[in-house]
N, C-alpha and C positions, 0 to 999 in steps of 0.2 A: 688754750692756743687759738689764735685768730685764724681766719680763713686763709690769709696770705701766708702765715707761718706754716700751716698744714701743707699748702701747695709746695713751699720751699723744702719742707722735710721729705715730702714724697719724692721730689726731684732728687734730693740727696740720696735717698734709698735706691731709686732707679739707676742713678749714676754709679753708685757703689756696686750694684749687682750686674748691670748690663752695659755700661759705657766705660770702656777702658781707654783712657787717653794716654798716648805715649808722651815722652818728654817733649817732642816737637810741638804737639798740640797744646800741651800745658804752658809752653813758653810763649805762645802766640799772644795770648791775652795779656801777659806780663809786658811784652814789648809794646803792644797797642796802648796799654795804660801809660807806660813811661813816655810814649810819644804824644800823649794827650788826645788820642782818638776817642770819640764818644762811645759810651758803653751801650750800643744799640744793636750789636750783632746778635746772631742766633746763640742760643744756649748750647751746652754740650749735648744734651739729649736731642735737641733739634738738629745739631750738626750730624749726630749719628743717624737721625732720621733721613737727612739729605743723602748721606752715604748709602743707606739702604735703598732709597728710591732709585739712585743711579744704578745700584747693583740689580735691583728687581727689573729695571727697564733694560738692563744690559746695554746701557747707553755708551756710545763711542764718541759722540760729540755733544758737549754740554755748553749752554750759554747762561751766563749769570749777569744780571743787571744790578749793580751795587756791590762793589768789592769790599769796601771798608778796609779792614786790616788783613783780609785774606783768610779769616778763620773758616767761613763756610766754603770758600773756594778750595781750600786744602782738604777738607773733609770729602768733598765731591771728587777731587782729583785722585785721592787715594782709592776711590772705588772704581776708577776707570781701568779698562784693559790696557795692555802694553801699548797699543796703537791709538789709545784714546786721547782726546784733547779737550781742554776747557778754555773758552773765550770769556773773559770777564771785563765789564765796562765800569769805570770809576770816574766820577766827576773831579774829585780832588787829587791834584798831583801828590800832595803829602801823603794821603791815604794810600795811593797807588805805590809810592816809594816804600812805605812801611810794609805793605802787602808783599812786595817783591822780595824784601829781606826775609819775611816769614816763609815764603814759598821756597826760597833758596835753602833756608835752614831745614825745612821739612823734606827736602829732596824731591820736590814735584815741579820745580820751576820749568823744566823742559816740556811739561805737559800743558802749561798754562800760558796764555797770551793775554796781556793786560792792555786795554785801550783806554787812554786818558782823555777826558773831555765829556761834554754833555751827551748822554746816551742817545737822545733823539737825533743828534748829528752823526753819531757813530753807527747806529743801526742800519741806515741805508747803505753804508759801505760794505755791509756783510751780505747783501742780497745775492751776490754772484757766487757765494760759497755753497758748499753742500749743506742741506738742511740739518737742523739740530734735532737731537733725539729727546733732550730734556732741557727745560728752561726754568731757572729760578730767578724771580723778580723780587728784589728787596732794596728798593731805592725810594726816591721822593714819591709820595703817594698820590700827589695831585696829577702826576703824569701816567698813572697806571693804565687808564684807557688807551692812551697813545702807545704805551709799551705793548699792550696786547695787540693792537693793530699792526705794529711793526713786526712783532714776533710771529704773527700768523704768516707773514711773507717769508719768514725764515724757517718755516716748519713744513712737515709732511704729515700724512695720515698716521696717527699714533703718537705724534709728539706730545709729551706730557709737560704741562706748565704748572708751576707751583708759585703762589704769590704770598709773601709774608705780611703780617700786621694788618689784617683786613677786618678785625673785629674792634680793636682799639677800646678795650674796656666797655664794650657795648655802645660806643658813641656812634656807630654807623646807623643806629636807629634815629638819630637826631636829624630829621629832614631839613631843618633850618640852621644847621650848624654853620658857624662862621669860619670853621677850620677848612682851609683849602685841601688838607690831607683827607679829612672825612668826606668832603664833597667829591674828591677824586676817586676815593674808594667806592662811593655810592654810584658814580657815573660808570665805573667799571662793572659793578653788579648790573646796572641797567643795560650796559652793552652786552653782557653775557646772557641776559634774560632771553631765552628762546633763540640764541645765536645759531645760525645755520651750520657753522663749522665747529662749534665747541660744545662739548658736554661737560658740565661743571657742577661742583658742589663746594661747600666750605665746611670747615670743622673748627670748633672753638678749642682753645688750649689754656691751661693754667700752669703755673710753675714759678721758677725764680725770675721769670720775665713778666710776671703778673698775668692779667687776663687778656687774651688776644686770640688770634686764630690764623689759619691759612686758607687760601682758595686753591682748589685743585681742578684742573681742566685738561681734557684730552682732545686733540685735534681730530676731526673726522675726515 
């Protein structure tokens, strides 16, 4: 068995034992695929992880940058208390439209607000709102440093930030990479190095999404 096959088999085992997807969650990926959305969202184990992060944080206000088809949004919305809300930002109108259908079918549409357009244009409009408790960033990687800057203005002491796809099969080690995504991730790491308001770490992951990882930060 190859290394990748082992990762996938372990994911299958974990999903079978610990991640119970109801019919709503199982149908989301089917609709996303039928609508031609790229298969770049979080896995079911990662979706459950997001759910648990929101639970552990006892978050009432969640911000997501990068909706795609709403799979991660719905996992997090299901973890919110009765008065909880999730604001999610999506560049593509088609993706946002598909996500809205998924949210309606999952029964969480009333908790979620979708903003369509470039996130760097949407984020300033949120500055007069109450600070967010938990932030999940899973969008274009070249803008990660800018997203962190904006998110800090929407945060308070204790706000937790989670950023997906920060290891990229180890490519973040490539100092001279021609990839704008890799360079954006590296600039984010540089920004967070001894940042006065953020305590951060990163953890590597393997599974049916391959080899990657998340960055975790807490606002001081």
